[in-house]
C-alpha positions, 0 to 999 in steps of 0.5 A: 396098471395095464401096460399098452404099447399104443403111441400117439403124437399130439400137439396143442397150439395157443393163438394168444394176443401177444404170442403164439405157443405150441407144445408137442407131446407123445402119448405112450400108453397112459403116459403123456411125455412132453417133447418140445415147446415153441413160442413166437411173439406175434403181437396180434393184439397190436393189429386191432383197430378201433373197429375191432378189425385185425389189420393185414400186418398182424395177420401176416405175422400170425400166418408166418408163425403158423407156417413155421409150426406147420413144418413141425406138424407135417405128419400129424393126424387132424384129430391129434392136433388142437388149436385154440384162439383166445381174446384177440380173435374173439374180438376181431370182426374179421377173425374168420378171414384170418382162420380161412388163411390159417387153414391154407397154411396149417391144415387143422381146425382153429377153435375160437374159445370163450373166455370162460373156456380159456380159463377152464383149460388154463386151470386143467393145464396148471392142475396137471403140471403142479402137485395137488393142493386142497384148493388153488387160485390160478391167474393168467395175464395174457395179451388181451385178457386175464383169466382167474380160476379157483378150484380143487383138484381138477375141478374149476369152481369159480371161473372168470375172464376179464378184458384186460391184458398186457398188450391192450393196457400198454396201448391204453395207459402207456402211450408212446412208451411213457412210464410214470406214477400217473400212468401206473395209477390209472392202469391199476385203477382200471384193472380194479374196476374190472375186478370190482364185481367179482373180487369178493367171490374169490375172497370168500371162496379162498384158496390154499395156494396161488399160481400164476401162469404164462408170460407175464407171471414168468417175466415178473418172477425172472425180474424179481429173481434178478432183483435178489429175491431168489425164491421168485415168489411174487408178493404185493410188497415186491410188486410195489417196489418193482413199480417204483423201480420202473418209474425210475425210467422215463420210457419203456425203451430205457428199462434195464432189468436183469431177467427181462427179455427184449420181447417181453419189455414192451408190455412188461409195465402193463402186466405188472400193473394188472398183477398188482391190482389183482393182488390188492383186490383178491388180497393175495399173499403170495403167488408161485409160477406154473409152467402149465397153461392153456396149451397143456390144458388142451393136451390133457383134454385130448386124452380123457384117460389123464383125468386122475386124482393126482398127477404125481401118482400117474407120473410114478405109475407110468415111470415104473411101467416105463422102466419095467419095474417089478410092480408086485415087489415094489408094492411089497416094499411100499407096504412095509415102508409105510408100516414102519413110518406109521410106527415111528413118525412121531419119534422122527418128528414127521406129522401124520398127514405129511407129504413125506408119507407120499414121497416114501411111497413113490420112492418105494415104487420107483426104487428099482427104475435104475435096473433098466440101465444096469444091475451094477450100481442100480441105486445110483442109476435110479437116483440119476433117472429120478433127478433128471427125468420129466416128472409132471406134478412134482416140483424140483425139490420133491424130485430131488428128494425122490432121487436122494431116497433111491440113491441111498437105498443100499450099499455104503452111506456116502452122506457127504454126497447128499445135497441140502433141501429147503422145503424138507428138513434133512433129518426127516429125509435121513429118517426116510432113507433108513426106513426105505433101506430096511423095507427093501432089505426085508423084502430082498428075497422077493418071496410072495409069502407075507413077512411076519409082524415086525416092530420098529422103534426109535429111542431118544438116543436115535437108536433104531430097534427092529424086532420080530414077533415070531420066535427064531425067525432070524435064526431060520432066515440066515441070509436075511440075518447076514444082510442085516448084519451088513446093514448094521455095519453100514449104519455104524460107519455113519454113526447110526445105531441099528439092532435087531432081534 
């Protein structure tokens, strides 16, 4: 990991059919740090007439938004800003006029990208902001088009963009804002017709996890939470119930749902109808929301160096560099912790390929980030940093596990301060805490000489036994022996058992 002081400010703008989005980031060496997000509802697709010409009012709304974005980008170099226009400007016969006027307001190139290119970039945006999985399906319902992508890692294998969006479907099926079962049925049927020729290819390919990105998915998620589904996971059953709920009102203006913003309300019903059709035809069991989308994909495409196998490893390495971690020492701790987990994972009930192995690795690499604040109580500083810093690729609970492991790496075990987890079992996290503490303690003298062979065993009575194959090793390392005795006392205070020889 070569440290560099290169710093760049970059920005990406997505000229969508319903909203314009801008995301600004700072590139520090190999680290991409999101600085701000900006969103303005423009309703560009509302301005398309029957001849596919964009009207004056829609253009003015778009230009006003770009003028606001321009204020933020005054000092940006041309090659550090990327602007992508999507469905509505793909369709508009007079798109060139809008782009010419946009250049007068915002002095950067505007690219009109194809539906497939949009889908590929959406895939990149989601892939760089979510943990890696064996394979994934990504659905992005925009104002004028819907993108569906299947892929593995950072490689999009199956890419499609269909001309159906929450703005265009609102105009077509929910005329004058009327809500009815008939309108929903017609909208769902039309979406299914769009999907008819490609759905079987997605079902055949399959995926391990499905993500939805952008405003429609986010709005559905927030409404489901408001209706009592605290996990926010989207399912076909929940969508069906949501449609029934929406049909209790006669018009869109009457809708009153917790979590539904006023700006999203006009196009919400159409978005739900399209999502329901996708769930039916692709036979999706459940879908999660991803913050990443087209603009994040644009950002990462601007920096070739960000094409790594796992966004989380890159995030970890960059955090270690940022906080001046002793990387050689961290690597020794990581190696010892990994060796111990391999020895006792069965007794702890942790599967051999569990993600907990990775979480232990990352916590070992990052356990000393708090030293960048202060030596005193640095374990607490480490926990705070890992809990509150932006960590692309990690979900909130994974971040909380890392924070917990580093928080409890040393000193008294105040386990009453430990929070609850839903994705991971508490007993497994406690096991990782013990392993990490021992790995750190054994490398406490920061010697470059390798440690002798060490064996760790866990009995049925939850007794942990540490033994060394080298005779008289502890007798010849009195400081380490004293540290182990202190650690033994910490364990006894929480009724844990540790012995060593």
